[in-house]
C-alpha positions as CSV (number, residue, x, y, z in Angstrom):
1,M,107.8,132.3,146.8
2,K,107.9,136.0,146.1
3,K,104.4,136.8,147.3
4,V,101.9,134.9,149.4
5,L,98.4,135.9,150.2
6,V,97.1,134.5,153.5
7,I,93.4,134.8,154.0
8,G,92.2,134.7,157.6
9,A,94.0,136.3,160.6
10,G,92.6,133.9,163.1
11,A,94.0,131.0,165.2
12,Q,95.9,129.5,162.2
13,G,96.4,132.6,160.0
14,G,98.6,134.4,162.6
15,P,101.0,131.4,163.1
16,C,101.1,130.9,159.3
17,V,102.2,134.5,158.7
18,S,104.7,134.3,161.5
19,I,106.3,131.2,159.9
20,L,106.3,132.7,156.4
21,A,107.9,135.9,157.6
22,R,110.9,133.9,158.7
23,Q,111.4,132.1,155.3
24,E,114.2,133.4,153.1
25,D,112.3,132.5,149.9
26,V,109.3,134.7,150.9
27,S,109.6,138.4,150.1
28,K,106.0,139.6,150.6
29,I,103.1,138.4,152.6
30,V,99.6,139.9,152.4
31,L,97.3,139.1,155.3
32,G,93.7,139.6,154.4
33,D,90.8,139.5,156.8
34,I,87.4,141.2,157.1
35,D,88.5,142.4,160.5
36,I,91.3,144.8,159.6
37,D,92.0,145.6,163.3
38,L,92.6,141.9,164.0
39,A,94.9,141.6,161.0
40,T,96.8,144.7,162.2
41,R,97.2,143.2,165.7
42,V,98.6,140.0,164.1
43,K,101.0,142.1,161.9
44,N,102.2,144.1,165.0
45,K,102.8,140.9,166.9
46,I,105.0,139.5,164.1
47,K,106.9,142.7,163.6
48,S,108.1,142.0,160.0
49,D,108.4,144.4,157.1
50,K,107.4,141.6,154.8
51,V,103.8,141.7,156.1
52,T,101.1,144.0,154.9
53,V,97.4,143.8,155.8
54,V,94.3,144.4,153.8
55,R,90.6,144.4,154.6
56,L,89.3,141.4,152.6
57,N,85.8,140.0,152.5
58,A,86.2,136.4,151.4
59,S,82.6,136.3,150.1
60,K,83.6,138.7,147.4
61,I,85.7,137.1,144.6
62,R,86.8,140.5,143.2
63,E,88.3,141.5,146.6
64,I,90.2,138.3,146.7
65,E,91.5,138.8,143.2
66,Q,92.7,142.3,144.0
67,A,94.6,141.1,147.0
68,S,96.1,138.1,145.2
69,S,97.4,140.0,142.2
70,G,100.9,138.8,141.6
71,A,100.8,136.1,144.3
72,D,102.5,132.8,143.7
73,V,100.1,131.1,146.1
74,I,97.0,131.8,148.2
75,I,96.8,130.1,151.6
76,N,93.2,129.9,152.8
77,L,92.9,129.7,156.5
78,T,89.4,131.1,156.9
79,L,86.1,129.3,157.1
80,C,85.5,126.4,154.6
81,E,82.4,128.1,153.3
82,F,84.7,130.5,151.4
83,N,86.8,127.8,149.8
84,E,84.9,127.9,146.5
85,N,85.3,131.6,146.1
86,I,89.0,131.6,146.9
87,I,89.6,128.7,144.6
88,E,87.9,130.6,141.8
89,A,90.0,133.7,142.5
90,A,93.2,131.7,142.5
91,L,92.4,130.3,139.1
92,N,91.5,133.8,137.8
93,T,94.8,135.3,139.0
94,G,97.1,132.3,138.2
95,S,97.9,131.5,141.8
96,H,98.4,128.1,143.4
97,Y,95.9,127.4,146.2
98,V,96.3,125.8,149.6
99,D,93.7,125.2,152.4
100,A,93.7,123.3,155.7
101,A,90.2,121.8,155.6
102,G,87.2,121.2,153.4
103,F,86.7,119.0,150.3
104,F,84.3,119.1,147.4
105,D,80.6,118.3,148.0
106,S,80.2,116.6,144.6
107,E,82.1,114.6,142.1
108,S,81.2,116.9,139.3
109,Q,82.6,119.9,141.2
110,F,85.8,118.1,141.9
111,E,86.3,117.0,138.3
112,K,85.6,120.5,137.0
113,T,88.0,122.2,139.4
114,N,90.6,119.5,138.9
115,N,90.5,119.9,135.1
116,E,90.7,123.7,135.3
117,F,93.7,123.7,137.6
118,K,95.5,121.1,135.4
119,K,94.8,123.1,132.3
120,A,96.2,126.3,134.0
121,G,99.3,124.4,135.2
122,L,98.3,125.2,138.8
123,T,97.8,123.2,142.0
124,A,94.9,123.3,144.4
125,F,96.4,121.6,147.5
126,T,93.5,120.9,149.8
127,C,93.2,119.7,153.4
128,C,96.8,120.3,154.4
129,G,96.8,121.1,158.1
130,A,97.4,118.8,161.0
131,S,94.3,116.6,160.5
132,P,93.5,116.4,157.7
133,G,97.1,117.0,156.5
134,I,99.8,115.4,158.5
135,T,97.6,112.4,159.1
136,N,97.2,111.9,155.3
137,V,101.0,112.1,154.8
138,M,101.6,109.6,157.6
139,A,99.0,107.3,155.9
140,R,100.7,107.6,152.5
141,Y,104.1,106.8,154.1
142,A,102.7,103.5,155.4
143,C,100.8,102.7,152.2
144,D,104.0,103.1,150.2
145,K,105.4,100.1,152.0
146,M,102.5,97.9,150.8
147,N,101.4,96.3,147.6
148,K,97.8,96.2,148.8
149,V,95.9,98.4,151.3
150,D,92.8,97.2,153.0
151,E,92.1,99.6,155.9
152,I,93.1,103.0,157.2
153,R,92.0,104.1,160.7
154,I,92.9,107.6,162.1
155,R,92.5,108.4,165.8
156,L,93.2,111.7,167.5
157,C,93.0,112.6,171.2
158,G,94.1,115.3,173.7
159,R,94.2,115.1,177.4
160,A,94.8,117.7,180.2
161,L,97.8,116.9,182.3
162,E,96.9,119.2,185.1
163,K,93.7,119.5,187.2
164,P,91.5,122.3,185.9
165,K,91.6,125.5,188.0
166,E,87.9,125.8,187.8
167,I,85.3,123.1,188.6
168,V,83.2,124.3,185.7
169,S,84.7,125.7,182.5
170,G,83.4,127.0,179.2
171,W,83.7,125.4,175.8
172,E,87.1,126.6,174.3
173,P,88.1,124.8,171.1
174,T,91.6,125.5,169.9
175,W,90.6,126.3,166.4
176,S,87.5,127.8,164.6
177,P,84.6,127.2,167.1
178,E,82.1,127.3,164.2
179,I,83.8,124.5,162.3
180,A,84.5,122.6,165.4
181,L,80.8,122.6,166.4
182,T,79.4,121.8,163.0
183,D,81.9,118.9,162.6
184,Y,80.4,117.4,165.7
185,A,76.8,118.0,164.4
186,D,77.4,116.7,160.9
187,K,76.9,113.0,160.0
188,P,80.3,111.4,159.8
189,I,81.3,109.7,156.6
190,V,82.9,106.2,156.7
191,F,84.4,104.5,153.7
192,E,83.1,101.0,154.1
193,N,83.2,98.0,151.7
194,G,84.3,100.4,148.9
195,E,81.4,102.9,149.5
196,Y,80.9,106.1,151.4
197,K,78.3,105.7,154.2
198,E,76.8,108.2,156.7
199,Y,76.6,107.4,160.4
200,P,74.9,109.3,163.2
201,P,77.0,111.8,165.2
202,F,78.9,110.3,168.2
203,S,78.3,106.8,166.9
204,G,80.9,104.0,166.6
205,S,82.3,104.8,170.1
206,E,85.3,102.8,171.4
207,E,87.9,103.0,174.1
208,Y,91.2,103.5,172.2
209,P,94.6,102.8,173.7
210,F,96.5,106.0,172.9
211,P,100.2,106.1,173.8
212,E,101.0,107.7,177.2
213,P,100.7,110.3,178.5
214,V,97.3,110.5,176.7
215,G,96.4,106.9,177.5
216,P,93.0,105.2,176.9
217,A,90.2,107.5,175.8
218,S,86.7,107.3,174.3
219,V,86.5,108.2,170.7
220,A,83.7,108.1,168.1
221,Y,83.1,108.7,164.4
222,H,83.6,112.3,163.5
223,S,83.0,114.4,160.4
224,H,86.4,114.8,158.7
225,E,88.1,114.8,155.4
226,E,90.4,111.8,155.6
227,P,87.8,109.2,154.8
228,L,86.8,111.3,151.7
229,T,90.3,111.8,150.2
230,L,92.4,108.8,151.2
231,P,90.2,106.2,149.4
232,R,90.2,108.4,146.3
233,F,93.9,109.1,146.1
234,I,95.6,106.1,147.8
235,G,93.8,103.3,145.8
236,K,95.6,99.9,146.1
237,G,92.2,98.2,146.7
238,I,91.4,100.0,149.9
239,R,88.0,98.9,151.4
240,Y,87.7,100.8,154.6
241,C,88.7,104.2,156.1
242,D,87.4,106.0,159.2
243,F,88.2,108.9,161.5
244,K,87.5,109.0,165.2
245,Y,87.8,111.9,167.6
246,P,87.3,112.4,171.4
247,I,83.7,112.6,172.6
248,D,83.3,116.2,173.9
249,P,80.4,116.3,176.3
250,I,80.1,120.1,176.2
251,A,80.1,120.1,172.3
252,G,77.6,117.2,172.4
253,A,75.3,119.0,174.7
254,L,75.4,122.2,172.6
255,V,74.6,120.1,169.5
256,K,71.8,118.3,171.2
257,M,70.3,121.7,172.4
258,G,70.4,123.0,168.8
259,F,73.2,125.5,169.0
260,A,74.8,124.1,165.8
261,S,71.7,125.2,163.8
262,Y,71.7,128.1,161.3
263,K,67.9,128.1,161.2
264,P,66.6,131.3,162.9
265,I,64.4,131.0,165.9
266,D,62.2,133.6,167.5
267,V,63.7,135.3,170.6
268,K,61.3,137.9,172.0
269,G,60.2,138.9,168.5
270,N,63.7,138.8,167.0
271,K,64.9,136.1,164.5
272,V,68.3,134.8,165.4
273,A,70.3,131.7,164.5
274,P,71.4,129.7,167.6
275,I,74.9,129.2,166.2
276,H,75.4,132.9,165.7
277,V,74.5,133.5,169.4
278,L,77.0,130.9,170.5
279,M,79.8,132.3,168.3
280,K,79.3,135.7,169.9
281,L,79.9,134.2,173.4
282,V,82.6,131.6,172.8
283,R,86.3,132.5,173.3
284,Q,88.1,133.0,170.0
285,P,91.2,130.9,169.8
286,V,93.3,133.6,168.0
287,A,93.8,135.1,171.4
288,T,96.3,132.2,172.0
289,F,98.6,133.5,169.3
290,L,98.3,137.1,170.1
291,S,99.2,136.6,173.8
292,E,101.7,133.8,173.1
293,S,105.2,134.0,174.6
294,E,108.0,131.5,175.1
295,E,106.9,131.0,178.6
296,T,103.2,130.4,177.7
297,A,104.3,128.0,174.9
298,K,106.3,126.0,177.5
299,L,103.5,126.0,180.0
300,R,101.0,124.8,177.4
301,A,103.1,121.7,176.7
302,T,103.1,120.8,180.4
303,A,99.4,121.4,180.7
304,D,98.1,119.4,177.8
305,A,99.1,116.4,175.7
306,Y,97.8,115.1,172.4
307,S,98.4,112.0,170.2
308,I,97.8,111.3,166.5
309,V,97.6,107.7,165.5
310,V,97.3,106.3,162.0
311,E,96.7,102.5,161.5
312,V,97.1,101.0,158.1
313,K,96.4,97.4,157.3
314,G,97.3,95.6,154.1
315,A,99.7,93.3,152.4
316,S,103.4,93.4,151.4
317,S,105.0,90.6,149.4
318,G,102.1,88.4,150.1
319,E,102.2,88.8,153.9
320,K,99.5,90.6,155.9
321,V,101.0,93.6,157.6
322,T,99.8,96.4,159.9
323,Y,101.7,99.7,160.4
324,T,100.8,101.9,163.4
325,L,102.2,105.4,163.3
326,S,101.9,107.7,166.2
327,M,102.9,111.3,166.7
328,P,103.2,112.6,170.2
329,S,102.7,116.2,171.4
330,M,105.6,118.6,171.7
331,T,107.6,118.9,175.0
332,A,108.1,122.2,176.8
333,E,111.7,122.3,175.4
334,Q,110.4,121.7,171.9
335,N,107.8,124.4,172.2
336,A,110.4,126.9,173.4
337,Y,112.6,126.1,170.4
338,L,109.7,126.5,168.0
339,F,108.7,129.8,169.5
340,K,112.3,131.1,169.1
341,K,112.4,129.8,165.5
342,F,109.0,130.9,164.2
343,G,107.6,133.3,166.8
344,T,105.0,130.7,167.7
345,A,104.7,127.1,168.8
346,E,101.2,126.9,167.3
347,I,102.6,125.2,164.1
348,M,100.6,122.0,163.7
349,V,98.2,123.4,161.2
350,A,100.1,126.4,159.9
351,L,103.4,124.6,159.1
352,P,101.9,121.9,156.9
353,S,100.1,124.6,155.0
354,V,103.4,126.4,154.4
355,I,105.0,123.2,153.3
356,A,102.2,122.6,150.8
357,A,102.7,126.2,149.5
358,K,106.4,125.6,149.0
359,M,105.7,122.3,147.2
360,C,103.2,124.0,144.9
361,V,105.6,126.8,143.9
362,S,108.6,124.5,143.5
363,G,106.7,122.1,141.2
364,E,107.0,119.2,143.7
365,A,103.2,118.9,143.9
366,P,101.3,117.7,140.9
367,N,98.9,120.0,139.1
368,G,95.2,119.8,139.6
369,V,93.3,119.2,142.8
370,I,95.3,117.1,145.3
371,A,95.3,116.2,149.0
372,P,98.4,115.6,151.1
373,E,98.6,111.9,150.3
374,C,99.3,112.9,146.7
375,V,102.9,114.1,147.4
376,D,106.1,112.3,148.3
377,P,105.9,111.9,152.2
378,A,109.6,111.8,152.6
379,R,110.0,115.1,150.7
380,F,107.1,116.6,152.7
381,F,108.8,115.8,156.0
382,K,112.2,116.8,154.7
383,I,110.9,120.3,153.8
384,G,109.6,120.7,157.4
385,A,112.9,119.5,158.8
386,D,114.9,121.9,156.6
387,M,112.6,124.8,157.9
388,G,113.7,123.8,161.4
389,A,110.6,121.8,162.4
390,P,111.2,118.0,162.0
391,L,107.9,116.2,162.3
392,K,108.7,113.0,164.2
393,F,106.5,109.9,164.7
394,H,106.9,106.4,166.0
395,E,106.4,103.4,163.7
396,V,105.4,99.9,164.7
397,S,104.8,97.1,162.2
398,S,103.4,93.6,162.7
399,R,103.2,90.8,160.2
400,E,101.1,87.8,159.9
401,I,103.3,85.0,158.7
402,S,102.1,81.5,157.7
403,I,104.7,78.7,157.6
404,S,103.7,75.4,156.1
């Protein structure tokens, strides 16, 4: 990749540029953000001559086109509301496109964009972060072992390993607070009996037995992309797919109080959207990258743990089989290694996006609109390993055998 445009200098954009700057096949990185001061702080933290920054308003297609001129690929790590603009700019400038979240609202929009990218010999690699992203690749890995796929279930959870220093704490999501909150507020989609169905927020709750040190935790349906893309691209007769996420009481309270609403309300004669007020008050997660050091990366691993679990049920050679894949969080030693290797241990979203960009440019990703389950999972993980970040997970299989 000679030139890469990264749009968004936030919690994921900073780590992404830090990883790209250490790749021998990348010669130029343009970091675009509407906040040029933030982009400059990210550049100064990375300290690479490969990186230049530009002020870029992602709501203006012409500005995106100017920044992406000559770029092999655009990596979109800003808000999903700008996906459509950035996709259009990528087509106009002949660049591949990668994002970490957001899928098409309508079938007609998907088909139109898919045909345009195929005709141009380009790839729009969508939803390639941690989740969606790594979860999809894990699901494809299991599905490849089956002749028939019946169900895919994805479960995510994190847990604090230390007692909080404060009795009462604020709401501090580790990625875009706006998307995090609206995901809790939106009606989750479940692929059920071959159809997409909406459910109320926080419904479908269950106590799920995550591997230690996370352990049992309450999760519920959550608005996410996996149930949208996996049934579309996996096929094999799939009849069910869902995604469940921890029940966040603070986020739930904010949603119930109306803070996820964009509808202006009157406050002493002024019209203001509740979510805009909250976004002014909540801590922005980019601060984690800007203040990150090897020591803080190690401490973070000892303070928190997370677990990603993908369950796939189906049949192989006439036998019913279930594969359960689980990915544990990084240890302090692993985080220290990642920081030395990439200048950041915050790689779970940024690294898959970089892998996707590499696969687009090398021709290892098919043209058109794709999701992570559309590429060879072994090759996806191999690229990560070759970069110095092997993505490891545990695999357990069980079979239902009938002897007569």
